[in-house]
PyMOL Python script that loads the backbone (N, CA, C, O; Angstrom):
from pymol import cmd

cmd.read_pdbstr("""\
ATOM      1  N   MET A   1      -9.327 -32.800 -10.909  1.00  0.00           N
ATOM      2  CA  MET A   1      -8.433 -32.995  -9.791  1.00  0.00           C
ATOM      3  C   MET A   1      -9.031 -34.100  -8.921  1.00  0.00           C
ATOM      4  O   MET A   1     -10.233 -34.120  -8.655  1.00  0.00           O
ATOM      5  N   ASP A   2      -8.185 -34.999  -8.494  1.00  0.00           N
ATOM      6  CA  ASP A   2      -8.669 -36.054  -7.605  1.00  0.00           C
ATOM      7  C   ASP A   2      -8.191 -35.764  -6.180  1.00  0.00           C
ATOM      8  O   ASP A   2      -7.508 -34.771  -5.933  1.00  0.00           O
ATOM      9  N   LEU A   3      -8.556 -36.633  -5.263  1.00  0.00           N
ATOM     10  CA  LEU A   3      -8.236 -36.428  -3.848  1.00  0.00           C
ATOM     11  C   LEU A   3      -6.733 -36.373  -3.610  1.00  0.00           C
ATOM     12  O   LEU A   3      -6.271 -35.602  -2.769  1.00  0.00           O
ATOM     13  N   SER A   4      -5.978 -37.162  -4.324  1.00  0.00           N
ATOM     14  CA  SER A   4      -4.519 -37.160  -4.182  1.00  0.00           C
ATOM     15  C   SER A   4      -3.930 -35.799  -4.579  1.00  0.00           C
ATOM     16  O   SER A   4      -3.072 -35.257  -3.882  1.00  0.00           O
ATOM     17  N   ASP A   5      -4.404 -35.258  -5.708  1.00  0.00           N
ATOM     18  CA  ASP A   5      -3.952 -33.928  -6.144  1.00  0.00           C
ATOM     19  C   ASP A   5      -4.297 -32.877  -5.099  1.00  0.00           C
ATOM     20  O   ASP A   5      -3.476 -32.026  -4.758  1.00  0.00           O
ATOM     21  N   TYR A   6      -5.517 -32.950  -4.600  1.00  0.00           N
ATOM     22  CA  TYR A   6      -5.963 -31.998  -3.580  1.00  0.00           C
ATOM     23  C   TYR A   6      -5.040 -32.040  -2.368  1.00  0.00           C
ATOM     24  O   TYR A   6      -4.640 -30.992  -1.862  1.00  0.00           O
ATOM     25  N   ARG A   7      -4.704 -33.215  -1.905  1.00  0.00           N
ATOM     26  CA  ARG A   7      -3.850 -33.350  -0.714  1.00  0.00           C
ATOM     27  C   ARG A   7      -2.460 -32.772  -0.959  1.00  0.00           C
ATOM     28  O   ARG A   7      -1.893 -32.137  -0.069  1.00  0.00           O
ATOM     29  N   VAL A   8      -1.910 -32.978  -2.137  1.00  0.00           N
ATOM     30  CA  VAL A   8      -0.599 -32.426  -2.472  1.00  0.00           C
ATOM     31  C   VAL A   8      -0.651 -30.901  -2.477  1.00  0.00           C
ATOM     32  O   VAL A   8       0.226 -30.241  -1.919  1.00  0.00           O
ATOM     33  N   ILE A   9      -1.683 -30.347  -3.107  1.00  0.00           N
ATOM     34  CA  ILE A   9      -1.827 -28.891  -3.182  1.00  0.00           C
ATOM     35  C   ILE A   9      -2.051 -28.301  -1.799  1.00  0.00           C
ATOM     36  O   ILE A   9      -1.468 -27.271  -1.460  1.00  0.00           O
ATOM     37  N   ARG A  10      -2.885 -28.939  -1.004  1.00  0.00           N
ATOM     38  CA  ARG A  10      -3.152 -28.430   0.340  1.00  0.00           C
ATOM     39  C   ARG A  10      -1.895 -28.468   1.199  1.00  0.00           C
ATOM     40  O   ARG A  10      -1.639 -27.526   1.948  1.00  0.00           O
ATOM     41  N   ALA A  11      -1.106 -29.531   1.110  1.00  0.00           N
ATOM     42  CA  ALA A  11       0.143 -29.629   1.873  1.00  0.00           C
ATOM     43  C   ALA A  11       1.108 -28.520   1.461  1.00  0.00           C
ATOM     44  O   ALA A  11       1.776 -27.934   2.314  1.00  0.00           O
ATOM     45  N   ALA A  12       1.188 -28.227   0.161  1.00  0.00           N
ATOM     46  CA  ALA A  12       2.060 -27.153  -0.312  1.00  0.00           C
ATOM     47  C   ALA A  12       1.595 -25.807   0.219  1.00  0.00           C
ATOM     48  O   ALA A  12       2.414 -24.981   0.623  1.00  0.00           O
ATOM     49  N   LEU A  13       0.298 -25.583   0.221  1.00  0.00           N
ATOM     50  CA  LEU A  13      -0.249 -24.336   0.755  1.00  0.00           C
ATOM     51  C   LEU A  13       0.079 -24.189   2.233  1.00  0.00           C
ATOM     52  O   LEU A  13       0.479 -23.112   2.675  1.00  0.00           O
ATOM     53  N   GLU A  14      -0.085 -25.245   2.990  1.00  0.00           N
ATOM     54  CA  GLU A  14       0.214 -25.184   4.423  1.00  0.00           C
ATOM     55  C   GLU A  14       1.696 -24.911   4.669  1.00  0.00           C
ATOM     56  O   GLU A  14       2.035 -24.174   5.594  1.00  0.00           O
ATOM     57  N   ARG A  15       2.588 -25.492   3.858  1.00  0.00           N
ATOM     58  CA  ARG A  15       4.028 -25.234   4.003  1.00  0.00           C
ATOM     59  C   ARG A  15       4.352 -23.774   3.690  1.00  0.00           C
ATOM     60  O   ARG A  15       5.182 -23.157   4.358  1.00  0.00           O
ATOM     61  N   ASP A  16       3.691 -23.233   2.669  1.00  0.00           N
ATOM     62  CA  ASP A  16       4.004 -21.876   2.216  1.00  0.00           C
ATOM     63  C   ASP A  16       3.241 -20.785   2.955  1.00  0.00           C
ATOM     64  O   ASP A  16       3.531 -19.604   2.768  1.00  0.00           O
ATOM     65  N   TRP A  17       2.279 -21.148   3.784  1.00  0.00           N
ATOM     66  CA  TRP A  17       1.399 -20.160   4.418  1.00  0.00           C
ATOM     67  C   TRP A  17       2.178 -19.096   5.178  1.00  0.00           C
ATOM     68  O   TRP A  17       1.790 -17.928   5.169  1.00  0.00           O
ATOM     69  N   GLN A  18       3.262 -19.475   5.832  1.00  0.00           N
ATOM     70  CA  GLN A  18       4.035 -18.516   6.625  1.00  0.00           C
ATOM     71  C   GLN A  18       4.639 -17.407   5.760  1.00  0.00           C
ATOM     72  O   GLN A  18       4.997 -16.350   6.279  1.00  0.00           O
ATOM     73  N   ASN A  19       4.756 -17.631   4.466  1.00  0.00           N
ATOM     74  CA  ASN A  19       5.306 -16.623   3.564  1.00  0.00           C
ATOM     75  C   ASN A  19       4.254 -15.643   3.055  1.00  0.00           C
ATOM     76  O   ASN A  19       4.589 -14.691   2.349  1.00  0.00           O
ATOM     77  N   ASN A  20       3.004 -15.860   3.398  1.00  0.00           N
ATOM     78  CA  ASN A  20       1.927 -14.979   2.959  1.00  0.00           C
ATOM     79  C   ASN A  20       1.760 -13.814   3.910  1.00  0.00           C
ATOM     80  O   ASN A  20       2.054 -13.923   5.101  1.00  0.00           O
ATOM     81  N   LYS A  21       1.293 -12.714   3.387  1.00  0.00           N
ATOM     82  CA  LYS A  21       1.001 -11.528   4.209  1.00  0.00           C
ATOM     83  C   LYS A  21      -0.498 -11.333   4.207  1.00  0.00           C
ATOM     84  O   LYS A  21      -1.136 -11.390   3.156  1.00  0.00           O
ATOM     85  N   SER A  22      -1.057 -11.107   5.370  1.00  0.00           N
ATOM     86  CA  SER A  22      -2.500 -10.869   5.449  1.00  0.00           C
ATOM     87  C   SER A  22      -2.780  -9.369   5.564  1.00  0.00           C
ATOM     88  O   SER A  22      -1.973  -8.593   6.075  1.00  0.00           O
ATOM     89  N   ILE A  23      -3.937  -9.010   5.075  1.00  0.00           N
ATOM     90  CA  ILE A  23      -4.389  -7.620   5.123  1.00  0.00           C
ATOM     91  C   ILE A  23      -5.649  -7.582   5.977  1.00  0.00           C
ATOM     92  O   ILE A  23      -6.608  -8.306   5.710  1.00  0.00           O
ATOM     93  N   ASP A  24      -5.647  -6.741   7.001  1.00  0.00           N
ATOM     94  CA  ASP A  24      -6.826  -6.599   7.851  1.00  0.00           C
ATOM     95  C   ASP A  24      -7.899  -5.798   7.119  1.00  0.00           C
ATOM     96  O   ASP A  24      -7.598  -4.858   6.383  1.00  0.00           O
ATOM     97  N   VAL A  25      -9.140  -6.182   7.333  1.00  0.00           N
ATOM     98  CA  VAL A  25     -10.258  -5.427   6.768  1.00  0.00           C
ATOM     99  C   VAL A  25     -10.547  -4.278   7.730  1.00  0.00           C
ATOM    100  O   VAL A  25     -11.336  -4.406   8.667  1.00  0.00           O
ATOM    101  N   SER A  26      -9.892  -3.170   7.474  1.00  0.00           N
ATOM    102  CA  SER A  26     -10.004  -1.982   8.317  1.00  0.00           C
ATOM    103  C   SER A  26     -11.040  -1.025   7.737  1.00  0.00           C
ATOM    104  O   SER A  26     -11.543  -1.228   6.632  1.00  0.00           O
ATOM    105  N   GLU A  27     -11.343   0.003   8.489  1.00  0.00           N
ATOM    106  CA  GLU A  27     -12.265   1.020   7.981  1.00  0.00           C
ATOM    107  C   GLU A  27     -11.701   1.679   6.730  1.00  0.00           C
ATOM    108  O   GLU A  27     -12.442   1.944   5.784  1.00  0.00           O
ATOM    109  N   ALA A  28     -10.403   1.945   6.714  1.00  0.00           N
ATOM    110  CA  ALA A  28      -9.774   2.572   5.547  1.00  0.00           C
ATOM    111  C   ALA A  28      -9.884   1.666   4.322  1.00  0.00           C
ATOM    112  O   ALA A  28     -10.137   2.147   3.218  1.00  0.00           O
ATOM    113  N   LEU A  29      -9.697   0.371   4.508  1.00  0.00           N
ATOM    114  CA  LEU A  29      -9.790  -0.560   3.393  1.00  0.00           C
ATOM    115  C   LEU A  29     -11.221  -0.615   2.861  1.00  0.00           C
ATOM    116  O   LEU A  29     -11.435  -0.635   1.649  1.00  0.00           O
ATOM    117  N   VAL A  30     -12.189  -0.640   3.760  1.00  0.00           N
ATOM    118  CA  VAL A  30     -13.591  -0.688   3.335  1.00  0.00           C
ATOM    119  C   VAL A  30     -13.979   0.600   2.607  1.00  0.00           C
ATOM    120  O   VAL A  30     -14.717   0.553   1.623  1.00  0.00           O
ATOM    121  N   ARG A  31     -13.501   1.720   3.067  1.00  0.00           N
ATOM    122  CA  ARG A  31     -13.785   2.984   2.368  1.00  0.00           C
ATOM    123  C   ARG A  31     -13.170   2.983   0.964  1.00  0.00           C
ATOM    124  O   ARG A  31     -13.809   3.398  -0.003  1.00  0.00           O
ATOM    125  N   LEU A  32     -11.922   2.512   0.866  1.00  0.00           N
ATOM    126  CA  LEU A  32     -11.285   2.404  -0.443  1.00  0.00           C
ATOM    127  C   LEU A  32     -12.079   1.455  -1.335  1.00  0.00           C
ATOM    128  O   LEU A  32     -12.280   1.734  -2.517  1.00  0.00           O
ATOM    129  N   ALA A  33     -12.525   0.350  -0.781  1.00  0.00           N
ATOM    130  CA  ALA A  33     -13.331  -0.605  -1.544  1.00  0.00           C
ATOM    131  C   ALA A  33     -14.601   0.052  -2.069  1.00  0.00           C
ATOM    132  O   ALA A  33     -15.000  -0.191  -3.208  1.00  0.00           O
ATOM    133  N   GLY A  34     -15.232   0.873  -1.256  1.00  0.00           N
ATOM    134  CA  GLY A  34     -16.434   1.580  -1.692  1.00  0.00           C
ATOM    135  C   GLY A  34     -16.153   2.499  -2.865  1.00  0.00           C
ATOM    136  O   GLY A  34     -16.922   2.554  -3.825  1.00  0.00           O
ATOM    137  N   GLU A  35     -15.045   3.222  -2.780  1.00  0.00           N
ATOM    138  CA  GLU A  35     -14.663   4.112  -3.886  1.00  0.00           C
ATOM    139  C   GLU A  35     -14.382   3.309  -5.163  1.00  0.00           C
ATOM    140  O   GLU A  35     -14.786   3.699  -6.259  1.00  0.00           O
ATOM    141  N   LEU A  36     -13.689   2.193  -4.998  1.00  0.00           N
ATOM    142  CA  LEU A  36     -13.353   1.356  -6.152  1.00  0.00           C
ATOM    143  C   LEU A  36     -14.597   0.714  -6.759  1.00  0.00           C
ATOM    144  O   LEU A  36     -14.694   0.579  -7.979  1.00  0.00           O
ATOM    145  N   ALA A  37     -15.542   0.321  -5.920  1.00  0.00           N
ATOM    146  CA  ALA A  37     -16.783  -0.278  -6.400  1.00  0.00           C
ATOM    147  C   ALA A  37     -17.532   0.708  -7.295  1.00  0.00           C
ATOM    148  O   ALA A  37     -18.033   0.339  -8.357  1.00  0.00           O
ATOM    149  N   GLU A  38     -17.603   1.953  -6.860  1.00  0.00           N
ATOM    150  CA  GLU A  38     -18.277   2.978  -7.659  1.00  0.00           C
ATOM    151  C   GLU A  38     -17.512   3.290  -8.940  1.00  0.00           C
ATOM    152  O   GLU A  38     -18.103   3.412 -10.013  1.00  0.00           O
ATOM    153  N   LYS A  39     -16.210   3.417  -8.818  1.00  0.00           N
ATOM    154  CA  LYS A  39     -15.368   3.794  -9.957  1.00  0.00           C
ATOM    155  C   LYS A  39     -15.371   2.733 -11.053  1.00  0.00           C
ATOM    156  O   LYS A  39     -15.410   3.057 -12.240  1.00  0.00           O
ATOM    157  N   HIS A  40     -15.329   1.456 -10.644  1.00  0.00           N
ATOM    158  CA  HIS A  40     -15.173   0.373 -11.619  1.00  0.00           C
ATOM    159  C   HIS A  40     -16.411  -0.523 -11.733  1.00  0.00           C
ATOM    160  O   HIS A  40     -16.380  -1.551 -12.410  1.00  0.00           O
ATOM    161  N   PHE A  41     -17.493  -0.129 -11.070  1.00  0.00           N
ATOM    162  CA  PHE A  41     -18.741  -0.912 -11.102  1.00  0.00           C
ATOM    163  C   PHE A  41     -18.516  -2.354 -10.626  1.00  0.00           C
ATOM    164  O   PHE A  41     -18.920  -3.314 -11.281  1.00  0.00           O
ATOM    165  N   LEU A  42     -17.855  -2.473  -9.458  1.00  0.00           N
ATOM    166  CA  LEU A  42     -17.523  -3.784  -8.899  1.00  0.00           C
ATOM    167  C   LEU A  42     -18.525  -4.210  -7.848  1.00  0.00           C
ATOM    168  O   LEU A  42     -19.160  -3.377  -7.201  1.00  0.00           O
ATOM    169  N   ARG A  43     -18.660  -5.507  -7.684  1.00  0.00           N
ATOM    170  CA  ARG A  43     -19.438  -6.063  -6.574  1.00  0.00           C
ATOM    171  C   ARG A  43     -18.630  -5.865  -5.297  1.00  0.00           C
ATOM    172  O   ARG A  43     -17.420  -5.644  -5.348  1.00  0.00           O
ATOM    173  N   SER A  44     -19.298  -5.944  -4.161  1.00  0.00           N
ATOM    174  CA  SER A  44     -18.675  -5.598  -2.876  1.00  0.00           C
ATOM    175  C   SER A  44     -17.420  -6.415  -2.575  1.00  0.00           C
ATOM    176  O   SER A  44     -16.382  -5.840  -2.248  1.00  0.00           O
ATOM    177  N   LEU A  45     -17.491  -7.737  -2.678  1.00  0.00           N
ATOM    178  CA  LEU A  45     -16.318  -8.548  -2.345  1.00  0.00           C
ATOM    179  C   LEU A  45     -15.210  -8.395  -3.375  1.00  0.00           C
ATOM    180  O   LEU A  45     -14.031  -8.505  -3.036  1.00  0.00           O
ATOM    181  N   ASP A  46     -15.572  -8.141  -4.627  1.00  0.00           N
ATOM    182  CA  ASP A  46     -14.548  -7.861  -5.635  1.00  0.00           C
ATOM    183  C   ASP A  46     -13.823  -6.567  -5.298  1.00  0.00           C
ATOM    184  O   ASP A  46     -12.605  -6.474  -5.449  1.00  0.00           O
ATOM    185  N   ALA A  47     -14.567  -5.578  -4.846  1.00  0.00           N
ATOM    186  CA  ALA A  47     -13.959  -4.299  -4.468  1.00  0.00           C
ATOM    187  C   ALA A  47     -13.038  -4.467  -3.262  1.00  0.00           C
ATOM    188  O   ALA A  47     -11.981  -3.839  -3.204  1.00  0.00           O
ATOM    189  N   ILE A  48     -13.421  -5.296  -2.306  1.00  0.00           N
ATOM    190  CA  ILE A  48     -12.557  -5.566  -1.148  1.00  0.00           C
ATOM    191  C   ILE A  48     -11.300  -6.301  -1.601  1.00  0.00           C
ATOM    192  O   ILE A  48     -10.208  -6.017  -1.109  1.00  0.00           O
ATOM    193  N   HIS A  49     -11.439  -7.228  -2.518  1.00  0.00           N
ATOM    194  CA  HIS A  49     -10.293  -7.941  -3.082  1.00  0.00           C
ATOM    195  C   HIS A  49      -9.322  -6.951  -3.715  1.00  0.00           C
ATOM    196  O   HIS A  49      -8.120  -7.009  -3.457  1.00  0.00           O
ATOM    197  N   LEU A  50      -9.834  -6.046  -4.539  1.00  0.00           N
ATOM    198  CA  LEU A  50      -9.001  -5.054  -5.206  1.00  0.00           C
ATOM    199  C   LEU A  50      -8.381  -4.093  -4.198  1.00  0.00           C
ATOM    200  O   LEU A  50      -7.192  -3.788  -4.287  1.00  0.00           O
ATOM    201  N   ALA A  51      -9.162  -3.619  -3.254  1.00  0.00           N
ATOM    202  CA  ALA A  51      -8.632  -2.713  -2.229  1.00  0.00           C
ATOM    203  C   ALA A  51      -7.520  -3.392  -1.436  1.00  0.00           C
ATOM    204  O   ALA A  51      -6.551  -2.738  -1.047  1.00  0.00           O
ATOM    205  N   SER A  52      -7.645  -4.671  -1.196  1.00  0.00           N
ATOM    206  CA  SER A  52      -6.606  -5.414  -0.484  1.00  0.00           C
ATOM    207  C   SER A  52      -5.319  -5.473  -1.303  1.00  0.00           C
ATOM    208  O   SER A  52      -4.227  -5.319  -0.756  1.00  0.00           O
ATOM    209  N   GLY A  53      -5.444  -5.693  -2.601  1.00  0.00           N
ATOM    210  CA  GLY A  53      -4.263  -5.701  -3.460  1.00  0.00           C
ATOM    211  C   GLY A  53      -3.560  -4.356  -3.486  1.00  0.00           C
ATOM    212  O   GLY A  53      -2.333  -4.283  -3.430  1.00  0.00           O
ATOM    213  N   ILE A  54      -4.343  -3.300  -3.571  1.00  0.00           N
ATOM    214  CA  ILE A  54      -3.768  -1.951  -3.568  1.00  0.00           C
ATOM    215  C   ILE A  54      -3.098  -1.662  -2.230  1.00  0.00           C
ATOM    216  O   ILE A  54      -2.003  -1.102  -2.189  1.00  0.00           O
ATOM    217  N   THR A  55      -3.750  -2.041  -1.143  1.00  0.00           N
ATOM    218  CA  THR A  55      -3.189  -1.826   0.197  1.00  0.00           C
ATOM    219  C   THR A  55      -1.895  -2.602   0.371  1.00  0.00           C
ATOM    220  O   THR A  55      -0.928  -2.082   0.927  1.00  0.00           O
ATOM    221  N   LEU A  56      -1.870  -3.836  -0.099  1.00  0.00           N
ATOM    222  CA  LEU A  56      -0.655  -4.643  -0.008  1.00  0.00           C
ATOM    223  C   LEU A  56       0.484  -3.991  -0.780  1.00  0.00           C
ATOM    224  O   LEU A  56       1.613  -3.932  -0.293  1.00  0.00           O
ATOM    225  N   LYS A  57       0.197  -3.507  -1.969  1.00  0.00           N
ATOM    226  CA  LYS A  57       1.224  -2.828  -2.768  1.00  0.00           C
ATOM    227  C   LYS A  57       1.771  -1.616  -2.015  1.00  0.00           C
ATOM    228  O   LYS A  57       2.980  -1.388  -1.999  1.00  0.00           O
ATOM    229  N   ARG A  58       0.895  -0.853  -1.403  1.00  0.00           N
ATOM    230  CA  ARG A  58       1.328   0.329  -0.643  1.00  0.00           C
ATOM    231  C   ARG A  58       2.176  -0.071   0.562  1.00  0.00           C
ATOM    232  O   ARG A  58       3.204   0.550   0.830  1.00  0.00           O
ATOM    233  N   GLU A  59       1.752  -1.103   1.286  1.00  0.00           N
ATOM    234  CA  GLU A  59       2.479  -1.530   2.484  1.00  0.00           C
ATOM    235  C   GLU A  59       3.852  -2.100   2.143  1.00  0.00           C
ATOM    236  O   GLU A  59       4.823  -1.855   2.859  1.00  0.00           O
ATOM    237  N   LEU A  60       3.933  -2.854   1.061  1.00  0.00           N
ATOM    238  CA  LEU A  60       5.208  -3.463   0.678  1.00  0.00           C
ATOM    239  C   LEU A  60       6.123  -2.491  -0.052  1.00  0.00           C
ATOM    240  O   LEU A  60       7.345  -2.639  -0.032  1.00  0.00           O
ATOM    241  N   GLY A  61       5.521  -1.495  -0.698  1.00  0.00           N
ATOM    242  CA  GLY A  61       6.309  -0.552  -1.483  1.00  0.00           C
ATOM    243  C   GLY A  61       6.868  -1.179  -2.744  1.00  0.00           C
ATOM    244  O   GLY A  61       7.893  -0.737  -3.263  1.00  0.00           O
ATOM    245  N   GLU A  62       6.201  -2.202  -3.234  1.00  0.00           N
ATOM    246  CA  GLU A  62       6.642  -2.874  -4.455  1.00  0.00           C
ATOM    247  C   GLU A  62       5.432  -3.439  -5.183  1.00  0.00           C
ATOM    248  O   GLU A  62       4.331  -3.507  -4.636  1.00  0.00           O
ATOM    249  N   ASP A  63       5.660  -3.841  -6.423  1.00  0.00           N
ATOM    250  CA  ASP A  63       4.568  -4.406  -7.202  1.00  0.00           C
ATOM    251  C   ASP A  63       4.105  -5.731  -6.620  1.00  0.00           C
ATOM    252  O   ASP A  63       4.899  -6.503  -6.082  1.00  0.00           O
ATOM    253  N   VAL A  64       2.817  -5.978  -6.736  1.00  0.00           N
ATOM    254  CA  VAL A  64       2.248  -7.276  -6.387  1.00  0.00           C
ATOM    255  C   VAL A  64       1.462  -7.760  -7.601  1.00  0.00           C
ATOM    256  O   VAL A  64       0.953  -6.960  -8.386  1.00  0.00           O
ATOM    257  N   THR A  65       1.372  -9.056  -7.740  1.00  0.00           N
ATOM    258  CA  THR A  65       0.612  -9.624  -8.850  1.00  0.00           C
ATOM    259  C   THR A  65      -0.783  -9.963  -8.357  1.00  0.00           C
ATOM    260  O   THR A  65      -0.948 -10.669  -7.361  1.00  0.00           O
ATOM    261  N   PHE A  66      -1.770  -9.463  -9.052  1.00  0.00           N
ATOM    262  CA  PHE A  66      -3.177  -9.621  -8.699  1.00  0.00           C
ATOM    263  C   PHE A  66      -3.793 -10.686  -9.587  1.00  0.00           C
ATOM    264  O   PHE A  66      -3.519 -10.740 -10.786  1.00  0.00           O
ATOM    265  N   SER A  67      -4.619 -11.526  -9.002  1.00  0.00           N
ATOM    266  CA  SER A  67      -5.266 -12.579  -9.772  1.00  0.00           C
ATOM    267  C   SER A  67      -6.725 -12.713  -9.364  1.00  0.00           C
ATOM    268  O   SER A  67      -7.066 -12.619  -8.185  1.00  0.00           O
ATOM    269  N   ALA A  68      -7.571 -12.932 -10.347  1.00  0.00           N
ATOM    270  CA  ALA A  68      -8.998 -13.166 -10.123  1.00  0.00           C
ATOM    271  C   ALA A  68      -9.565 -13.838 -11.362  1.00  0.00           C
ATOM    272  O   ALA A  68      -8.957 -13.811 -12.432  1.00  0.00           O
ATOM    273  N   ALA A  69     -10.714 -14.431 -11.209  1.00  0.00           N
ATOM    274  CA  ALA A  69     -11.368 -15.081 -12.347  1.00  0.00           C
ATOM    275  C   ALA A  69     -12.305 -14.133 -13.084  1.00  0.00           C
ATOM    276  O   ALA A  69     -12.774 -14.458 -14.174  1.00  0.00           O
ATOM    277  N   ASP A  70     -12.582 -12.976 -12.513  1.00  0.00           N
ATOM    278  CA  ASP A  70     -13.539 -12.028 -13.068  1.00  0.00           C
ATOM    279  C   ASP A  70     -12.832 -11.011 -13.961  1.00  0.00           C
ATOM    280  O   ASP A  70     -11.915 -10.320 -13.516  1.00  0.00           O
ATOM    281  N   GLY A  71     -13.256 -10.921 -15.211  1.00  0.00           N
ATOM    282  CA  GLY A  71     -12.627 -10.008 -16.158  1.00  0.00           C
ATOM    283  C   GLY A  71     -12.723  -8.548 -15.766  1.00  0.00           C
ATOM    284  O   GLY A  71     -11.761  -7.797 -15.924  1.00  0.00           O
ATOM    285  N   ARG A  72     -13.873  -8.137 -15.256  1.00  0.00           N
ATOM    286  CA  ARG A  72     -14.045  -6.734 -14.848  1.00  0.00           C
ATOM    287  C   ARG A  72     -13.101  -6.400 -13.696  1.00  0.00           C
ATOM    288  O   ARG A  72     -12.504  -5.324 -13.670  1.00  0.00           O
ATOM    289  N   LEU A  73     -12.968  -7.311 -12.756  1.00  0.00           N
ATOM    290  CA  LEU A  73     -12.071  -7.097 -11.621  1.00  0.00           C
ATOM    291  C   LEU A  73     -10.615  -7.032 -12.081  1.00  0.00           C
ATOM    292  O   LEU A  73      -9.848  -6.198 -11.600  1.00  0.00           O
ATOM    293  N   MET A  74     -10.237  -7.900 -13.001  1.00  0.00           N
ATOM    294  CA  MET A  74      -8.865  -7.875 -13.516  1.00  0.00           C
ATOM    295  C   MET A  74      -8.587  -6.572 -14.272  1.00  0.00           C
ATOM    296  O   MET A  74      -7.496  -6.014 -14.158  1.00  0.00           O
ATOM    297  N   ALA A  75      -9.548  -6.093 -15.030  1.00  0.00           N
ATOM    298  CA  ALA A  75      -9.390  -4.830 -15.741  1.00  0.00           C
ATOM    299  C   ALA A  75      -9.243  -3.672 -14.760  1.00  0.00           C
ATOM    300  O   ALA A  75      -8.436  -2.766 -14.971  1.00  0.00           O
ATOM    301  N   ALA A  76     -10.031  -3.711 -13.683  1.00  0.00           N
ATOM    302  CA  ALA A  76      -9.949  -2.664 -12.659  1.00  0.00           C
ATOM    303  C   ALA A  76      -8.575  -2.707 -11.971  1.00  0.00           C
ATOM    304  O   ALA A  76      -7.982  -1.661 -11.707  1.00  0.00           O
ATOM    305  N   ALA A  77      -8.079  -3.892 -11.687  1.00  0.00           N
ATOM    306  CA  ALA A  77      -6.769  -4.032 -11.050  1.00  0.00           C
ATOM    307  C   ALA A  77      -5.679  -3.445 -11.949  1.00  0.00           C
ATOM    308  O   ALA A  77      -4.789  -2.738 -11.477  1.00  0.00           O
ATOM    309  N   SER A  78      -5.759  -3.740 -13.225  1.00  0.00           N
ATOM    310  CA  SER A  78      -4.791  -3.184 -14.166  1.00  0.00           C
ATOM    311  C   SER A  78      -4.893  -1.659 -14.213  1.00  0.00           C
ATOM    312  O   SER A  78      -3.877  -0.965 -14.215  1.00  0.00           O
ATOM    313  N   ALA A  79      -6.111  -1.146 -14.252  1.00  0.00           N
ATOM    314  CA  ALA A  79      -6.324   0.306 -14.284  1.00  0.00           C
ATOM    315  C   ALA A  79      -5.807   0.988 -13.033  1.00  0.00           C
ATOM    316  O   ALA A  79      -5.428   2.159 -13.074  1.00  0.00           O
ATOM    317  N   GLU A  80      -5.786   0.260 -11.908  1.00  0.00           N
ATOM    318  CA  GLU A  80      -5.303   0.810 -10.645  1.00  0.00           C
ATOM    319  C   GLU A  80      -3.798   0.611 -10.460  1.00  0.00           C
ATOM    320  O   GLU A  80      -3.254   0.930  -9.402  1.00  0.00           O
ATOM    321  N   GLY A  81      -3.127   0.084 -11.484  1.00  0.00           N
ATOM    322  CA  GLY A  81      -1.669  -0.003 -11.443  1.00  0.00           C
ATOM    323  C   GLY A  81      -1.113  -1.291 -10.869  1.00  0.00           C
ATOM    324  O   GLY A  81       0.085  -1.379 -10.602  1.00  0.00           O
ATOM    325  N   LEU A  82      -1.972  -2.306 -10.670  1.00  0.00           N
ATOM    326  CA  LEU A  82      -1.473  -3.584 -10.194  1.00  0.00           C
ATOM    327  C   LEU A  82      -1.044  -4.440 -11.374  1.00  0.00           C
ATOM    328  O   LEU A  82      -1.612  -4.336 -12.461  1.00  0.00           O
ATOM    329  N   LEU A  83      -0.051  -5.277 -11.163  1.00  0.00           N
ATOM    330  CA  LEU A  83       0.289  -6.283 -12.162  1.00  0.00           C
ATOM    331  C   LEU A  83      -0.805  -7.331 -12.128  1.00  0.00           C
ATOM    332  O   LEU A  83      -1.245  -7.726 -11.048  1.00  0.00           O
ATOM    333  N   VAL A  84      -1.246  -7.782 -13.268  1.00  0.00           N
ATOM    334  CA  VAL A  84      -2.292  -8.803 -13.285  1.00  0.00           C
ATOM    335  C   VAL A  84      -1.731 -10.096 -13.850  1.00  0.00           C
ATOM    336  O   VAL A  84      -0.979 -10.094 -14.824  1.00  0.00           O
ATOM    337  N   ALA A  85      -2.112 -11.202 -13.218  1.00  0.00           N
ATOM    338  CA  ALA A  85      -1.680 -12.516 -13.679  1.00  0.00           C
ATOM    339  C   ALA A  85      -2.356 -12.813 -14.998  1.00  0.00           C
ATOM    340  O   ALA A  85      -3.502 -12.427 -15.226  1.00  0.00           O
ATOM    341  N   SER A  86      -1.647 -13.492 -15.852  1.00  0.00           N
ATOM    342  CA  SER A  86      -2.251 -13.835 -17.143  1.00  0.00           C
ATOM    343  C   SER A  86      -2.672 -15.279 -17.187  1.00  0.00           C
ATOM    344  O   SER A  86      -3.199 -15.738 -18.201  1.00  0.00           O
TER     345      SER A  86
END
""", "prot")
cmd.dss("prot")
cmd.show_as("cartoon", "prot")
cmd.util.cbc("prot")
cmd.orient("prot")
């Protein structure tokens, strides 16, 4: 990727940002992350990532697509009922 590609992608992200939903790192989310870390042998930030996906699914009441570069995290997301990007 060159600088021109980066600028195009960044501009698209900034345009679309208002359509994103953020998840607060609450005590409940951190506790869920701890449970998920133990259950799936995840690193701390991976567990927070997964807990955020699960929380988002619960808040929206619909499926969400989960994406990560880590195979263990993607397997855990699938096991927890999230759709995983291919």
